[in-house]
C-alpha positions as CSV (number, residue, x, y, z in Angstrom):
1,X,-26.3,-20.8,-86.7
2,X,-23.3,-21.4,-89.0
3,X,-23.1,-17.6,-89.6
4,X,-23.1,-16.9,-85.9
5,X,-20.3,-19.4,-85.4
6,X,-18.2,-17.9,-88.2
7,X,-18.7,-14.4,-86.7
8,X,-17.7,-15.7,-83.3
9,X,-14.6,-17.4,-84.8
10,X,-13.6,-14.2,-86.5
11,X,-13.9,-12.1,-83.3
12,X,-11.8,-14.7,-81.3
13,X,-9.2,-14.7,-84.0
14,X,-9.1,-10.9,-84.1
15,X,-8.8,-10.7,-80.3
16,X,-5.9,-13.1,-80.2
17,X,-4.1,-11.3,-83.0
18,X,-4.5,-7.9,-81.3
19,X,-3.3,-9.4,-78.0
20,X,-0.2,-10.9,-79.7
21,X,0.5,-7.6,-81.4
22,X,0.2,-5.8,-78.1
23,X,2.4,-8.2,-76.4
24,X,5.1,-7.8,-79.2
25,X,4.8,-4.1,-78.9
26,X,5.2,-4.2,-75.1
27,X,8.3,-6.4,-75.5
28,X,9.8,-3.8,-77.8
29,X,8.9,-0.8,-75.8
30,X,9.3,-0.3,-72.1
31,X,10.0,2.3,-69.4
32,X,11.3,1.8,-65.9
33,X,11.3,4.6,-63.4
34,X,13.2,2.4,-61.0
35,X,13.5,-1.4,-61.4
36,X,11.1,-3.0,-59.0
37,X,9.1,-5.6,-61.0
38,X,11.4,-4.9,-64.0
39,X,11.8,-7.7,-66.6
40,X,15.6,-8.0,-66.4
41,X,18.2,-10.8,-66.3
42,X,21.0,-10.0,-63.9
43,X,24.5,-11.4,-64.2
44,X,27.7,-11.1,-62.2
45,X,27.5,-8.8,-59.1
46,X,24.5,-6.8,-60.4
47,X,21.5,-6.4,-58.0
48,X,18.4,-4.4,-57.6
49,X,17.9,-2.6,-54.3
50,X,14.7,-2.4,-52.4
51,X,14.0,1.1,-53.5
52,X,14.3,0.0,-57.2
53,X,17.9,1.1,-57.8
54,X,19.8,-1.1,-60.2
55,X,23.5,-1.5,-59.1
56,X,25.8,-3.0,-61.7
57,X,29.0,-3.1,-59.7
58,X,30.0,-2.3,-56.1
59,X,33.4,-1.0,-54.9
60,X,34.8,-4.5,-54.9
61,X,37.9,-4.8,-57.2
62,X,37.9,-6.7,-60.5
63,X,34.1,-7.3,-60.8
64,X,31.7,-7.4,-63.6
65,X,27.9,-6.7,-63.5
66,X,25.4,-7.0,-66.3
67,X,21.6,-6.3,-66.6
68,X,19.8,-7.1,-69.8
69,X,16.1,-6.8,-70.8
70,X,14.6,-10.3,-70.4
71,X,13.0,-10.5,-74.0
72,X,14.8,-10.2,-77.3
73,X,14.1,-7.0,-79.3
74,X,12.8,-7.7,-82.8
75,X,14.7,-5.8,-85.5
76,X,13.3,-6.2,-89.1
77,X,16.5,-6.4,-91.1
78,X,14.9,-7.2,-94.3
79,X,16.4,-5.1,-97.1
80,X,13.1,-4.8,-98.9
81,X,11.5,-2.9,-96.0
82,X,10.3,0.6,-97.0
83,X,10.3,1.9,-93.4
84,X,13.1,2.8,-91.1
85,X,13.0,-0.7,-89.6
86,X,16.2,-0.5,-87.6
87,X,15.5,2.8,-85.9
88,X,15.4,2.8,-82.2
89,X,15.6,5.2,-79.3
90,X,16.6,4.8,-75.6
91,X,17.5,7.0,-72.7
92,X,18.6,6.2,-69.1
93,X,19.9,7.8,-66.0
94,X,23.2,6.6,-64.5
95,X,25.6,7.5,-61.8
96,X,29.2,6.5,-61.0
97,X,30.3,6.8,-57.3
98,X,34.1,6.2,-57.1
99,X,35.8,4.4,-54.3
100,X,38.6,6.9,-54.3
101,X,38.1,10.5,-55.6
102,X,38.5,10.9,-59.4
103,X,39.6,7.3,-59.8
104,X,37.2,4.4,-60.2
105,X,36.8,1.5,-62.6
106,X,36.3,1.3,-66.3
107,X,32.8,2.5,-66.7
108,X,29.4,1.5,-68.0
109,X,28.4,0.3,-71.5
110,X,24.9,0.4,-73.0
111,X,24.9,-2.7,-75.2
112,X,23.0,-4.2,-78.2
113,X,24.1,-7.9,-78.5
114,X,22.8,-11.1,-80.3
115,X,23.4,-13.0,-77.0
116,X,23.4,-12.5,-73.2
117,X,26.1,-15.0,-72.8
118,X,29.4,-13.3,-72.1
119,X,31.1,-16.2,-70.3
120,X,34.5,-15.6,-71.9
121,X,34.5,-11.8,-71.6
122,X,37.4,-10.0,-69.9
123,X,37.4,-7.8,-66.9
124,X,38.9,-4.3,-66.7
125,X,38.8,-2.2,-69.8
126,X,36.9,-4.9,-71.8
127,X,33.8,-3.8,-69.9
128,X,32.6,-7.4,-69.5
129,X,31.8,-7.6,-73.2
130,X,35.0,-8.6,-75.1
131,X,38.3,-10.3,-74.4
132,X,41.8,-9.9,-75.9
133,X,41.2,-12.4,-78.7
134,X,37.8,-11.4,-80.0
135,X,37.8,-7.6,-79.5
136,X,37.4,-6.1,-83.0
137,X,36.0,-9.2,-84.7
138,X,33.2,-8.4,-87.1
139,X,31.5,-11.7,-86.1
140,X,30.7,-10.1,-82.7
141,X,27.7,-8.1,-83.9
142,X,27.8,-5.9,-80.8
143,X,27.1,-2.2,-80.6
144,X,28.1,-0.5,-77.3
145,X,28.0,3.1,-76.1
146,X,30.7,3.4,-73.4
147,X,30.8,5.8,-70.5
148,X,34.5,5.6,-69.7
149,X,36.1,7.7,-66.9
150,X,39.6,6.2,-67.6
151,X,42.5,7.0,-70.1
152,X,44.1,4.2,-72.0
153,X,46.3,5.2,-75.0
154,X,46.6,1.5,-75.9
155,X,42.9,1.5,-76.8
156,X,43.2,4.6,-78.8
157,X,41.9,6.9,-76.0
158,X,43.0,10.5,-76.5
159,X,41.6,11.7,-73.2
160,X,40.0,10.2,-70.1
161,X,36.4,10.9,-69.0
162,X,34.9,10.3,-72.4
163,X,31.8,8.9,-74.1
164,X,32.5,6.5,-77.0
165,X,30.7,4.5,-79.7
166,X,32.2,1.0,-80.0
167,X,31.4,-1.5,-82.8
168,X,32.4,-5.1,-82.3
169,X,35.4,-4.1,-80.1
170,X,36.6,-2.0,-77.2
171,X,38.3,0.5,-79.4
172,X,35.9,3.4,-80.0
173,X,35.0,4.3,-83.6
174,X,34.1,7.8,-82.4
175,X,34.5,9.4,-79.0
176,X,34.3,12.8,-77.2
177,X,35.0,14.2,-73.7
178,X,32.0,14.0,-71.5
179,X,30.2,17.3,-71.9
180,X,26.8,18.8,-72.9
181,X,25.8,21.8,-75.0
182,X,24.1,24.4,-72.9
183,X,21.2,26.0,-75.0
184,X,21.1,28.9,-72.5
185,X,24.8,29.7,-72.6
186,X,25.5,28.6,-76.2
187,X,28.6,26.6,-75.4
188,X,29.8,23.1,-74.4
189,X,30.1,22.5,-70.6
190,X,32.2,19.6,-69.3
191,X,30.8,16.9,-67.0
192,X,32.7,14.6,-64.7
193,X,31.5,11.0,-65.1
194,X,33.0,10.1,-61.6
195,X,31.3,12.9,-59.8
196,X,28.7,10.7,-58.2
197,X,25.9,12.8,-59.7
198,X,23.1,11.3,-61.7
199,X,23.4,12.0,-65.5
200,X,21.0,11.5,-68.4
201,X,22.0,9.8,-71.7
202,X,20.0,9.6,-74.9
203,X,20.8,7.3,-77.7
204,X,18.9,7.5,-81.0
205,X,19.4,5.8,-84.3
206,X,17.7,6.9,-87.6
207,X,17.8,4.2,-90.2
208,X,16.6,6.5,-93.0
209,X,19.6,8.8,-92.4
210,X,21.9,6.1,-91.1
211,X,22.8,8.4,-88.2
212,X,23.5,7.6,-84.6
213,X,23.2,10.4,-82.1
214,X,24.3,10.3,-78.5
215,X,23.4,13.1,-76.1
216,X,24.6,13.6,-72.5
217,X,23.4,16.1,-69.9
218,X,22.8,16.5,-66.1
219,X,19.4,15.4,-64.9
220,X,18.5,18.9,-63.8
221,X,18.1,20.1,-67.4
222,X,16.1,19.0,-70.4
223,X,17.6,17.2,-73.3
224,X,20.1,19.5,-75.2
225,X,19.3,20.4,-78.8
226,X,22.8,19.5,-79.9
227,X,24.1,15.9,-79.5
228,X,27.5,15.1,-78.1
229,X,28.2,12.5,-80.8
230,X,26.6,12.4,-84.2
231,X,28.0,9.5,-86.2
232,X,27.0,8.1,-89.7
233,X,26.8,4.3,-89.3
234,X,24.9,1.5,-91.1
235,X,23.6,-0.9,-88.6
236,X,22.0,-3.3,-91.2
237,X,25.1,-5.4,-91.3
238,X,25.5,-5.4,-87.5
239,X,22.1,-6.1,-86.1
240,X,20.4,-9.5,-86.3
241,X,16.6,-10.0,-86.4
242,X,16.6,-10.7,-82.7
243,X,18.9,-8.8,-80.4
244,X,19.2,-8.1,-76.6
245,X,19.6,-4.7,-75.0
246,X,21.1,-3.9,-71.6
247,X,24.1,-2.7,-69.6
248,X,27.5,-4.0,-68.6
249,X,30.0,-2.5,-66.3
250,X,33.4,-3.6,-64.9
251,X,36.0,-2.5,-62.3
252,X,39.7,-3.0,-61.9
253,X,42.1,-2.5,-59.0
254,X,40.3,0.8,-58.5
255,X,36.5,0.6,-58.5
256,X,33.2,2.4,-58.4
257,X,29.6,1.9,-57.5
258,X,27.9,1.8,-61.0
259,X,24.2,2.6,-60.9
260,X,21.2,2.8,-63.4
261,X,18.3,4.7,-61.9
262,X,15.8,4.5,-64.8
263,X,15.6,3.2,-68.4
264,X,13.2,3.8,-71.3
265,X,13.5,2.0,-74.7
266,X,11.4,2.1,-77.9
267,X,12.2,0.0,-81.0
268,X,9.9,1.9,-83.3
269,X,9.8,5.6,-82.2
270,X,10.9,8.0,-79.6
271,X,11.4,6.4,-76.2
272,X,9.2,7.8,-73.4
273,X,10.8,10.4,-71.1
274,X,11.8,9.3,-67.6
275,X,10.3,11.0,-64.6
276,X,13.5,12.1,-63.0
277,X,11.8,13.3,-59.8
278,X,10.5,9.8,-59.1
279,X,13.7,7.8,-59.7
280,X,15.3,6.0,-56.8
281,X,18.0,7.8,-54.7
282,X,21.7,6.8,-54.6
283,X,22.9,5.7,-51.1
284,X,25.1,8.8,-50.5
285,X,25.7,7.9,-46.8
286,X,27.6,4.9,-47.8
287,X,29.9,6.9,-50.0
288,X,30.7,9.3,-47.1
289,X,31.5,6.4,-44.9
290,X,33.9,5.0,-47.4
291,X,35.6,8.4,-47.7
292,X,36.1,8.5,-43.9
293,X,37.6,5.0,-44.0
294,X,39.8,6.0,-46.8
295,X,41.1,9.1,-44.9
296,X,42.0,6.9,-41.9
297,X,43.7,4.2,-44.1
298,X,45.6,6.9,-46.1
299,X,46.9,8.5,-43.0
300,X,48.1,5.1,-41.6
301,X,49.8,4.3,-44.9
302,X,51.4,7.7,-45.0
303,X,52.9,7.4,-41.6
304,X,54.1,3.9,-42.4
305,X,55.7,5.1,-45.7
306,X,57.5,8.0,-43.9
307,X,59.1,5.6,-41.4
308,X,60.1,3.0,-44.1
309,X,61.6,5.5,-46.5
310,X,63.3,7.9,-44.0
311,X,66.7,6.2,-44.4
312,X,66.6,6.5,-48.2
313,X,65.4,10.1,-48.5
314,X,68.7,11.6,-49.6
315,X,69.1,9.0,-52.4
316,X,65.5,9.5,-53.5
317,X,65.9,13.2,-53.8
318,X,69.0,12.9,-55.9
319,X,67.3,10.5,-58.2
320,X,64.2,12.7,-58.5
321,X,66.2,15.6,-59.7
322,X,67.0,13.7,-62.9
323,X,63.3,13.6,-63.7
324,X,62.3,16.9,-62.0
325,X,59.4,18.6,-63.7
326,X,57.6,22.0,-63.5
327,X,54.1,21.5,-62.0
328,X,51.8,24.2,-60.9
329,X,48.4,24.0,-59.2
330,X,46.5,25.1,-62.4
331,X,47.8,22.1,-64.3
332,X,45.8,19.6,-62.2
333,X,42.7,20.2,-64.4
334,X,44.6,18.9,-67.4
335,X,45.2,15.5,-65.9
336,X,45.3,13.0,-68.8
337,X,47.1,15.5,-71.1
338,X,50.1,15.7,-68.8
339,X,52.8,13.1,-69.4
340,X,55.5,12.5,-66.8
341,X,59.0,13.3,-67.9
342,X,60.2,10.0,-66.5
343,X,57.9,8.1,-68.9
344,X,59.0,10.2,-71.8
345,X,62.7,9.8,-70.9
346,X,62.3,6.0,-70.7
347,X,60.2,5.9,-74.0
348,X,62.9,7.7,-76.0
349,X,65.8,5.8,-74.3
350,X,67.0,9.0,-72.6
351,X,66.5,11.1,-75.9
352,X,69.3,9.3,-77.5
353,X,70.5,10.5,-81.0
354,X,69.6,7.0,-82.3
355,X,65.9,7.9,-81.7
356,X,66.1,11.3,-83.3
357,X,63.6,11.7,-86.1
358,X,64.3,15.3,-87.2
359,X,65.5,18.7,-86.1
360,X,64.1,22.1,-86.9
361,X,64.3,25.7,-85.8
362,X,62.0,25.1,-82.9
363,X,63.3,21.8,-81.5
364,X,64.3,18.2,-82.0
365,X,61.8,15.4,-82.5
366,X,62.4,11.8,-81.1
367,X,60.6,8.5,-81.6
368,X,59.5,6.7,-78.5
369,X,57.5,3.7,-77.2
370,X,55.4,4.0,-74.1
371,X,56.3,1.0,-71.9
372,X,52.8,1.0,-70.3
373,X,51.0,0.5,-73.6
374,X,53.6,-0.3,-76.2
375,X,52.3,2.7,-78.3
376,X,54.7,4.5,-80.6
377,X,54.9,8.3,-80.1
378,X,56.8,11.3,-81.4
379,X,58.2,13.7,-78.7
380,X,59.2,17.3,-79.7
381,X,61.4,19.2,-77.3
382,X,60.9,23.0,-77.4
383,X,63.1,25.3,-75.3
384,X,61.4,28.1,-73.3
385,X,62.5,30.4,-70.5
386,X,59.4,32.5,-69.8
387,X,56.5,31.8,-67.4
388,X,54.6,34.7,-68.9
389,X,51.5,33.3,-70.7
390,X,52.5,29.7,-70.1
391,X,49.1,28.9,-68.5
392,X,47.3,30.2,-71.6
393,X,49.7,28.4,-73.9
394,X,49.2,25.0,-72.1
395,X,45.5,25.6,-72.2
396,X,45.7,25.9,-76.0
397,X,47.9,22.7,-76.2
398,X,45.3,20.8,-74.3
399,X,42.4,22.3,-76.4
400,X,44.2,21.2,-79.5
401,X,44.6,17.7,-78.1
402,X,40.9,17.5,-78.6
403,X,41.3,18.0,-82.4
404,X,40.2,14.9,-84.2
405,X,40.5,14.6,-88.0
406,X,42.0,11.9,-90.2
407,X,44.3,14.4,-91.9
408,X,45.8,15.8,-88.7
409,X,48.6,14.4,-86.6
410,X,47.0,13.8,-83.1
411,X,48.5,15.9,-80.4
412,X,48.4,13.6,-77.3
413,X,49.7,15.9,-74.6
414,X,52.6,17.7,-73.0
415,X,55.2,17.8,-70.3
416,X,57.1,20.7,-68.7
417,X,60.6,20.3,-67.3
418,X,63.0,23.1,-66.3
419,X,63.7,25.1,-69.4
420,X,61.9,23.0,-72.0
421,X,58.4,22.1,-73.1
422,X,57.8,18.6,-74.6
423,X,54.9,18.0,-77.0
424,X,53.7,14.4,-77.5
425,X,52.2,13.3,-80.9
426,X,51.1,10.2,-82.7
427,X,54.0,8.6,-84.4
428,X,53.9,8.6,-88.3
429,X,55.9,5.7,-89.7
430,X,56.8,7.2,-93.1
431,X,58.1,10.5,-91.7
432,X,57.7,13.9,-93.3
433,X,56.6,14.6,-96.9
434,X,59.7,16.8,-97.7
435,X,61.9,13.7,-97.3
436,X,60.0,12.1,-100.2
437,X,60.2,15.2,-102.4
438,X,63.9,16.0,-101.9
439,X,65.7,12.9,-100.6
440,X,67.0,10.2,-102.9
441,X,66.7,7.8,-100.0
442,X,62.9,7.8,-100.3
443,X,61.0,6.4,-103.3
444,X,59.4,8.9,-105.6
445,X,55.7,9.6,-105.0
446,X,53.4,9.2,-107.9
447,X,50.8,11.7,-108.9
448,X,47.9,9.7,-107.4
449,X,49.7,9.8,-104.0
450,X,50.6,13.5,-104.4
451,X,47.1,14.6,-105.2
452,X,45.6,12.6,-102.4
453,X,48.1,14.2,-100.0
454,X,47.2,17.7,-101.2
455,X,43.4,17.0,-100.8
456,X,44.0,15.5,-97.3
457,X,45.9,18.5,-96.1
458,X,43.3,20.8,-97.6
459,X,40.5,19.0,-95.6
460,X,42.6,19.1,-92.5
461,X,43.0,22.9,-92.8
462,X,39.2,23.3,-93.6
463,X,38.5,21.4,-90.3
464,X,40.8,23.8,-88.4
465,X,39.4,27.0,-90.0
466,X,35.7,26.3,-90.0
467,X,34.6,22.9,-88.6
468,X,36.0,22.7,-85.1
469,X,34.4,24.5,-82.1
470,X,37.1,27.3,-82.4
471,X,39.2,28.7,-85.3
472,X,42.6,27.2,-85.3
473,X,45.4,29.0,-87.2
474,X,48.2,26.6,-87.9
475,X,50.7,29.3,-88.9
476,X,53.4,26.9,-90.2
477,X,51.9,24.9,-93.2
478,X,54.8,23.4,-95.1
479,X,56.0,20.0,-96.5
480,X,58.2,19.2,-93.6
481,X,55.1,19.6,-91.3
482,X,53.1,17.2,-93.4
483,X,53.6,13.6,-92.1
484,X,52.7,10.4,-93.9
485,X,51.0,7.5,-92.2
486,X,51.5,3.8,-93.1
487,X,49.3,4.2,-96.2
488,X,51.1,7.5,-97.3
489,X,48.1,9.6,-96.4
490,X,49.0,13.2,-95.6
491,X,48.5,14.5,-92.1
492,X,49.2,18.1,-91.0
493,X,51.2,18.1,-87.8
494,X,53.4,20.3,-85.5
495,X,50.9,22.6,-83.8
496,X,53.7,24.3,-81.8
497,X,53.0,27.7,-83.4
498,X,49.2,27.2,-83.8
499,X,46.8,29.8,-82.2
500,X,43.1,29.5,-81.7
501,X,40.2,31.9,-81.1
502,X,36.4,31.8,-81.1
503,X,34.4,31.9,-84.3
504,X,33.0,35.4,-85.0
505,X,36.0,37.1,-83.2
506,X,39.4,38.2,-84.3
507,X,42.8,36.6,-83.7
508,X,44.9,38.5,-81.2
509,X,48.2,37.2,-82.7
510,X,50.7,39.9,-83.7
511,X,54.1,38.1,-83.8
512,X,55.5,37.1,-87.2
513,X,56.3,33.3,-87.1
514,X,56.6,30.7,-89.7
515,X,59.0,29.7,-92.5
516,X,60.4,31.9,-95.3
517,X,58.8,31.0,-98.6
518,X,55.5,30.1,-96.9
519,X,54.9,33.5,-95.2
520,X,52.1,35.6,-96.7
521,X,53.4,39.0,-97.9
522,X,51.1,40.9,-95.5
523,X,52.7,39.3,-92.4
524,X,56.0,41.2,-92.3
525,X,54.0,44.4,-92.8
526,X,51.2,43.9,-90.4
527,X,52.0,40.9,-88.3
528,X,48.4,39.9,-88.6
529,X,48.0,36.1,-88.9
530,X,44.7,34.9,-90.2
531,X,43.1,32.0,-92.1
532,X,44.2,33.9,-95.3
533,X,47.8,33.6,-94.3
534,X,47.4,29.8,-93.8
535,X,45.8,29.7,-97.3
536,X,48.9,31.4,-98.7
537,X,51.2,28.9,-97.1
538,X,48.9,26.1,-98.4
539,X,49.3,27.5,-102.0
540,X,53.0,27.5,-101.8
541,X,52.7,23.9,-100.4
542,X,50.5,22.8,-103.4
543,X,53.0,24.2,-105.9
544,X,55.9,22.6,-104.0
545,X,54.2,19.1,-104.2
546,X,53.3,19.5,-107.9
547,X,56.7,20.8,-109.0
548,X,59.1,19.1,-106.6
549,X,60.8,22.4,-105.9
550,X,61.1,24.4,-102.7
551,X,59.1,27.8,-102.4
552,X,62.4,29.7,-102.4
553,X,65.7,28.1,-103.9
554,X,69.1,29.7,-103.7
555,X,71.3,28.9,-106.6
556,X,73.3,31.4,-108.6
557,X,70.4,33.7,-107.9
558,X,67.2,33.6,-105.8
559,X,64.3,31.7,-107.4
560,X,60.8,32.2,-106.0
561,X,58.6,29.3,-107.0
562,X,55.4,31.3,-107.6
563,X,57.2,33.6,-110.0
564,X,58.9,30.7,-111.7
565,X,55.6,29.0,-112.4
566,X,54.0,32.2,-113.5
567,X,56.6,32.5,-116.3
568,X,55.5,29.1,-117.6
569,X,51.9,30.1,-117.6
570,X,52.7,33.3,-119.5
571,X,54.4,31.2,-122.2
572,X,51.4,28.9,-122.4
573,X,53.2,25.8,-121.2
574,X,52.4,25.7,-117.5
575,X,52.7,21.9,-117.5
576,X,56.4,22.2,-117.9
577,X,56.6,23.3,-114.3
578,X,55.5,19.9,-113.1
579,X,58.0,17.7,-111.3
580,X,60.2,16.0,-114.0
581,X,60.4,12.9,-111.8
582,X,56.8,12.2,-112.6
583,X,57.8,11.7,-116.3
584,X,54.6,13.2,-117.5
585,X,52.5,10.5,-115.7
586,X,49.7,12.5,-114.3
587,X,46.2,13.5,-115.0
588,X,46.6,16.7,-117.1
589,X,43.4,18.4,-115.8
590,X,44.4,17.7,-112.2
591,X,47.9,19.0,-112.6
592,X,46.8,22.2,-114.4
593,X,44.1,22.8,-111.7
594,X,46.6,22.3,-108.9
595,X,49.2,24.7,-110.4
596,X,46.6,27.3,-111.1
597,X,44.9,26.9,-107.7
598,X,48.3,27.2,-106.1
599,X,48.8,30.5,-107.8
600,X,45.3,31.8,-106.7
601,X,46.1,30.8,-103.0
602,X,49.4,32.6,-103.3
603,X,47.9,35.8,-104.4
604,X,49.5,38.9,-102.7
605,X,46.1,40.3,-101.6
606,X,44.6,38.3,-98.6
607,X,41.0,39.1,-99.7
608,X,41.7,37.7,-103.2
609,X,42.6,34.2,-102.0
610,X,39.9,31.5,-101.8
611,X,38.8,30.1,-98.5
612,X,39.7,26.5,-97.6
613,X,36.2,25.4,-98.2
614,X,36.4,26.9,-101.8
615,X,39.8,25.1,-102.2
616,X,38.3,21.7,-101.3
617,X,35.4,22.3,-103.7
618,X,37.9,23.0,-106.6
619,X,39.9,19.9,-105.7
620,X,36.8,17.7,-105.6
621,X,35.6,19.1,-108.9
622,X,32.5,20.6,-107.3
623,X,33.2,24.1,-108.5
624,X,34.9,25.5,-111.6
625,X,38.2,27.3,-111.1
626,X,38.2,30.9,-112.4
627,X,40.6,31.7,-115.2
628,X,44.0,33.2,-114.4
629,X,44.4,37.0,-115.1
630,X,46.0,38.2,-118.3
631,X,49.7,39.2,-118.6
632,X,49.2,42.9,-117.7
633,X,47.7,42.0,-114.3
634,X,49.9,39.0,-113.5
635,X,52.2,41.0,-111.3
636,X,49.6,40.4,-108.5
637,X,50.9,36.9,-108.1
638,X,54.5,38.2,-107.3
639,X,54.7,36.9,-103.7
640,X,56.9,39.7,-102.4
641,X,56.8,42.2,-105.3
642,X,54.4,44.1,-107.4
643,X,51.8,46.5,-106.1
644,X,49.6,46.3,-109.2
645,X,47.0,44.1,-107.5
646,X,43.8,42.8,-109.0
647,X,40.8,41.1,-107.5
648,X,39.5,37.6,-108.1
649,X,35.9,36.4,-107.9
650,X,36.3,34.9,-104.4
651,X,34.3,35.8,-101.3
652,X,36.0,38.8,-99.6
653,X,37.7,37.9,-96.3
654,X,38.5,40.8,-94.0
655,X,41.9,40.6,-92.1
656,X,41.6,40.2,-88.3
657,X,42.2,43.1,-86.1
658,X,45.1,43.3,-83.6
659,X,44.8,44.5,-80.0
660,X,47.6,42.8,-78.1
661,X,51.2,41.4,-78.6
662,X,51.9,38.0,-77.2
663,X,55.2,36.2,-76.7
664,X,55.4,32.9,-75.0
665,X,58.3,30.9,-76.4
666,X,61.8,32.2,-76.9
667,X,61.7,30.4,-80.2
668,X,59.4,33.1,-81.6
669,X,55.9,31.9,-80.8
């Protein structure tokens, strides 16, 4: 009898244990193809429609809506765990239906938070998660993936209509324009978040690789093979053992209907796929009704404005001429990248000389402060008098505005007015590198700072040549175009001469542009700009930073820096070419390597120069630099001289072919 009781006791215990495990598993994994009977806690204006549609906000202004899973998700944050205990996967279908076309609210954020209490959160761009005082605090322990249709430079946005990864604050750690990679067409295709169409978003975190992937696509296609964002991040310091998952959305003076149609989540593996065909429908009829009302209201307002402003038309026209811009229909697609001349005029105090940062052969650069966001900017004014090719040129400017690298000066946008083009950049508080190298007004840079600047610019060029979605030729690498941020990190700037083309194709550029001393010797002969010609300019730049001398100096006679350094090498004392202001305070191996690598990059034969990837490997010490040639062959390093060329053990790079001649700016672009 005792044995039977023990067996019964064991079976009951086993059943209860399995039931508890199953319950725990259910609470950490769920799928909702519509939200009828869903275990959600709603807050703000959020509601669930009869057909199972989850609506976070309606078209009312200044509203917040939240919906969180009712149970906390268990994350095993123990450091001793041998499994990928923090890994998770989720996917959901959402839609944003704007109150007014292309303008509606501040978007939706998928959120992982230690609490569902956001009593003190702010409206508007804070997405109902943060406020002005706590945004950015490490004590928040909040991860959010934002779907933001708006553009706010004050928050670090470089474009509207973007997807961002936010950690503990509303400023995104990483962001990208809303798009998806088409496996069929093998290219990225843009998506408009405010289109009113349902879209699918996948979020996956791999604890083993510490990698967060975010993928976006229309609901009509399967999940793309290439994610939109792939960001290294360690969530072990962010997530608590118990966290809540859900959504938050907010509206401002302009608003949208924010919907979630379906949601799947799994804490310990891949989340189940949603059945898109069975998801609840968005109430389209209401949207059309709102549009009709909007048309009537707009017409009434327009008539009223005409009557009110009729008496002041003459004065208004005269005032507008002061800020008159060139605007063409094709520019509408570049929305957030277009700055108004009025705002730039106000930001620079009317382009006063007191705001002048510098002046070069292609225009003047002014410092400005945007009144709407209090963000500092640099504005470059470039003259032009030709409409030919302007559409293609502006398209390139906008494309380069999407470049994002810590060693590049961010190009924020542009403005066109009468006979000039204005380019808007991030403001760099320490100015250009040449001021430090040649001006007594600036403190001398030590070797650690110089070597860090050289490596930074090298990685910026590597990103332009190989790591972005297109090949970008800078075509004007030089010390005056390297700007220093607040920590004296080097950032390559001034993309006014840059050209871009697809990987695997050839550049169509044939005009010779750039600065004497940095021009590769093949450019005057062929006009064929390539990544090799950028490498040549970078070689001259390296030698300039190490020696504190310009690539070409005019004293009693012309002195070419490459030839001057080569003489020291022949004599066996190449270190004597180093900048005397360093006083010998440098790492000998690094100085020798920089001087020799500068000579290799300045080789007269394009195919004998290293690629920027090889350059970064040498600078990082991941590859050994080949020995310089002997005296008899050293004429190859003569920048504009000898024809006795030799080859070096680098990968051969063929020069690009030329098929057309292009000329856009009178300045020589």
